[in-house]
C-alpha positions in Angstrom: 8.9 -21.5 -79.7 10.1 -25.3 -79.7 8.0 -28.4 -79.2 10.7 -30.0 -77.1 12.9 -29.3 -74.1 16.6 -29.6 -75.1 19.2 -31.2 -72.9 22.7 -32.4 -73.2 25.4 -34.7 -71.6 27.8 -33.9 -69.0 31.3 -35.5 -69.1 34.5 -35.8 -67.2 36.3 -35.1 -70.5 35.0 -31.6 -70.5 37.6 -30.5 -68.0 35.6 -28.8 -65.3 33.4 -30.3 -62.4 30.1 -31.6 -63.5 28.4 -29.3 -61.2 30.0 -26.4 -63.0 28.9 -28.0 -66.4 25.4 -28.0 -65.2 25.3 -24.3 -64.5 27.1 -23.6 -67.8 24.6 -25.6 -69.7 21.7 -23.8 -68.1 23.4 -20.4 -68.9 24.0 -21.3 -72.6 20.2 -22.3 -73.0 19.6 -26.0 -72.2 17.1 -26.9 -69.9 18.0 -30.6 -69.1 21.2 -32.6 -68.6 22.2 -36.3 -68.1 25.3 -37.7 -66.2 27.4 -40.7 -66.2 27.2 -43.1 -63.2 30.2 -44.8 -61.2 30.2 -45.9 -57.6 30.9 -42.7 -55.4 29.8 -40.3 -58.0 28.0 -37.3 -56.1 24.6 -37.9 -57.8 22.7 -36.4 -54.8 24.8 -33.3 -55.2 23.9 -32.9 -58.8 20.3 -33.7 -58.3 20.2 -31.0 -55.6 21.8 -28.6 -58.0 19.3 -29.4 -60.7 16.5 -28.7 -58.2 18.1 -25.4 -57.2 18.6 -24.2 -60.9 15.4 -25.6 -62.4 17.3 -27.8 -64.6 15.8 -31.3 -65.4 18.1 -34.2 -64.4 16.9 -36.1 -67.6 18.7 -39.5 -66.9 21.6 -41.2 -65.6 23.6 -43.4 -68.0 24.2 -46.7 -66.4 27.9 -48.3 -66.5 28.3 -50.5 -69.3 31.6 -52.2 -69.1 30.1 -55.5 -67.9 27.1 -55.7 -70.2 28.7 -58.5 -72.3 29.4 -60.3 -69.0 25.5 -60.5 -68.4 25.2 -62.8 -71.4 28.1 -65.2 -70.4 28.3 -68.3 -68.3 30.7 -66.7 -65.6 28.3 -66.4 -62.8 30.7 -64.3 -60.8 31.5 -61.6 -63.4 27.7 -61.7 -64.4 26.4 -61.0 -60.8 29.0 -58.2 -60.4 27.7 -56.6 -63.4 24.2 -57.1 -62.5 24.8 -55.7 -59.1 26.5 -52.5 -60.5 23.6 -51.8 -62.7 21.1 -52.2 -59.7 23.2 -50.1 -57.6 22.8 -47.3 -60.4 19.0 -48.0 -60.3 18.8 -47.3 -56.6 20.9 -44.1 -57.0 18.2 -43.0 -59.7 15.4 -43.8 -57.4 16.8 -42.3 -54.3 17.4 -39.1 -56.0 14.1 -39.0 -58.0 15.7 -39.4 -61.4 13.2 -41.3 -63.4 15.1 -42.6 -66.2 18.3 -44.8 -66.7 19.8 -45.3 -70.1 21.4 -48.7 -70.6 23.6 -50.5 -73.2 22.6 -54.0 -74.0 26.1 -55.3 -75.0 29.7 -54.0 -75.3 32.2 -55.3 -77.7 33.3 -55.7 -81.4 35.0 -59.0 -81.3 34.1 -62.3 -79.7 30.3 -61.9 -80.0 28.6 -64.1 -77.3 25.4 -66.0 -77.5 22.1 -64.5 -76.5 21.4 -66.8 -73.5 18.5 -67.6 -71.2 20.7 -66.7 -68.3 21.3 -63.2 -69.8 17.6 -62.7 -70.2 17.0 -63.7 -66.8 19.5 -61.2 -65.4 18.2 -58.4 -67.4 14.7 -59.3 -66.3 15.9 -59.0 -62.7 17.4 -55.6 -63.5 14.1 -54.4 -65.0 12.0 -55.8 -62.2 14.1 -54.0 -59.7 13.8 -50.8 -61.8 10.0 -51.2 -61.8 9.9 -51.7 -58.2 12.0 -48.5 -57.6 10.0 -46.3 -60.0 12.7 -46.1 -62.6 12.3 -46.3 -66.3 14.9 -48.0 -68.5 15.7 -46.9 -72.0 17.8 -49.6 -73.8 20.1 -47.8 -76.3 21.1 -49.1 -79.7 25.0 -49.8 -79.8 27.2 -52.5 -81.3 25.4 -55.9 -80.8 22.0 -54.6 -82.1 20.8 -58.2 -81.8 20.9 -58.0 -78.0 18.9 -54.9 -78.1 16.1 -56.6 -80.3 15.9 -59.5 -78.1 15.6 -57.5 -74.9 12.7 -55.3 -76.6 11.0 -58.4 -78.0 10.9 -60.0 -74.6 10.5 -57.0 -72.2 9.3 -54.1 -74.5 5.9 -54.4 -73.2 6.9 -53.6 -69.7 5.7 -50.2 -68.6 9.1 -49.1 -67.6 11.0 -50.3 -70.6 11.6 -48.2 -73.6 14.1 -47.4 -76.4 17.0 -44.6 -76.6 17.9 -43.8 -80.1 21.6 -42.8 -80.4 21.7 -41.3 -83.9 25.4 -41.6 -84.3 25.3 -45.3 -83.2 22.7 -45.7 -85.8 25.2 -44.8 -88.5 28.5 -46.2 -87.5 27.2 -49.2 -85.5 24.0 -50.2 -87.1 24.7 -49.7 -90.8 22.3 -46.6 -90.9 19.2 -49.0 -90.4 16.0 -47.1 -89.7 15.8 -48.2 -86.1 12.8 -45.8 -85.5 10.8 -47.9 -88.0 11.4 -50.9 -85.7 11.2 -49.4 -82.3 9.8 -45.8 -82.7 6.7 -46.8 -80.6 9.0 -47.5 -77.8 11.1 -44.3 -78.1 11.4 -42.7 -74.7 14.9 -40.9 -74.9 17.5 -39.7 -77.5 21.1 -39.2 -77.7 21.6 -37.1 -80.7 25.0 -36.7 -82.5 26.5 -36.9 -85.9 29.4 -38.7 -87.4 30.8 -39.8 -90.7 29.5 -43.3 -90.8 31.6 -46.4 -91.1 35.2 -45.6 -92.3 36.1 -49.2 -93.1 35.6 -50.2 -96.7 34.6 -53.8 -95.7 32.1 -52.4 -93.3 33.9 -53.3 -90.1 32.6 -51.3 -87.1 34.9 -49.8 -84.6 34.7 -47.5 -81.8 36.7 -44.8 -83.5 33.9 -44.0 -85.9 31.6 -43.0 -82.9 32.6 -39.3 -83.2 29.7 -37.7 -81.3 30.0 -34.6 -83.6 27.7 -31.6 -83.2 24.7 -32.0 -85.5 25.4 -30.9 -89.1 29.0 -31.4 -88.8 28.8 -35.1 -90.3 26.8 -36.9 -92.9 23.5 -37.4 -91.0 20.3 -36.2 -92.9 18.7 -34.1 -90.1 15.7 -33.4 -92.1 15.0 -37.0 -92.6 15.6 -37.8 -88.9 13.1 -35.0 -88.0 10.5 -36.6 -90.4 11.1 -40.0 -88.7 10.7 -38.5 -85.1 7.4 -36.8 -86.1 6.2 -39.9 -87.6 6.6 -41.7 -84.3 5.1 -38.7 -82.4 8.1 -38.4 -80.0 7.2 -35.9 -77.2 10.2 -36.2 -74.9 13.3 -34.2 -74.2 15.6 -33.8 -77.2 18.9 -34.9 -75.5 22.1 -34.4 -77.3 25.4 -36.5 -76.5 28.3 -34.7 -77.8 32.1 -35.0 -77.6 34.6 -32.1 -77.6 37.7 -34.6 -77.9 38.7 -36.6 -81.0 39.0 -40.3 -80.9 42.6 -41.6 -81.1 44.2 -40.9 -84.6 41.2 -39.0 -85.5 40.9 -35.3 -85.9 37.3 -34.4 -86.5 36.6 -33.0 -83.1 40.0 -31.0 -82.8 38.2 -27.7 -83.9 36.0 -28.0 -80.7 39.1 -28.4 -78.6 40.2 -25.0 -79.7 37.0 -23.5 -78.4 36.4 -22.5 -74.7 33.9 -24.9 -73.1 31.4 -21.9 -72.9 31.7 -21.2 -76.5 31.4 -24.9 -77.3 28.2 -25.4 -75.1 26.8 -22.2 -76.9 27.4 -23.7 -80.3 26.0 -27.1 -79.2 22.7 -25.2 -78.2 22.5 -23.3 -81.5 22.7 -26.7 -83.2 20.2 -28.2 -80.9 17.8 -25.4 -81.7 18.5 -25.8 -85.4 17.3 -29.5 -85.2 14.6 -28.7 -82.8 13.1 -26.3 -85.4 12.7 -29.0 -88.1 10.5 -31.2 -85.8 
């Protein structure tokens, strides 16, 4: 018996409709899942399927393409990004999905200032989520300083918490112990592995964000289990894994040679292996 429910991501890259992925994830042992969000996605259909199958719709991943615009002076682009995330919140609320995972920034070059306008925009997003009964888990990505500022300013709100992406911690955050900083706010996980930062000068890049299965990279999963026990995490162990290699990389190629059912089964085996350590 494991102490945690285990869940996994769905993805358009898996090559079959998400509703079929949900059924397959349940068949292979997972009890929860999360999906991306885009205007027009049939979230209501997926939520209905979750209820029919007894699966938990763990979260919706908010769109993140405009998150840098939320900090910039361009009011038109900032409003567009803000409205997009608020639309995601409304979708979560109308389908009784209690958690939205959100990035705080996107981009590796041209870092923008942390602005009062950006904090106000995120404040409005958080306020609307609270009004709608939706929690927000801010995820560690590139631009760790934006996450830090949002959690410093809004972390005491009852609907705000932290989502630890274990792969991002290694390839974007230089393997800092982020649970030491924000473990008391941990409400979600994106568990995955990678090979750390490839560039000898420490330059971070999207190509290092491999989302390998646990134990296929350099992550010390025993050490992570100790850290998660220390912060007394009780939530769903949610894995975010990728079957496809990044451009000019080949680490995920072996997954591509597997059928999706075999891949999901192997994902579940690795999930159980980690869960047994907590």
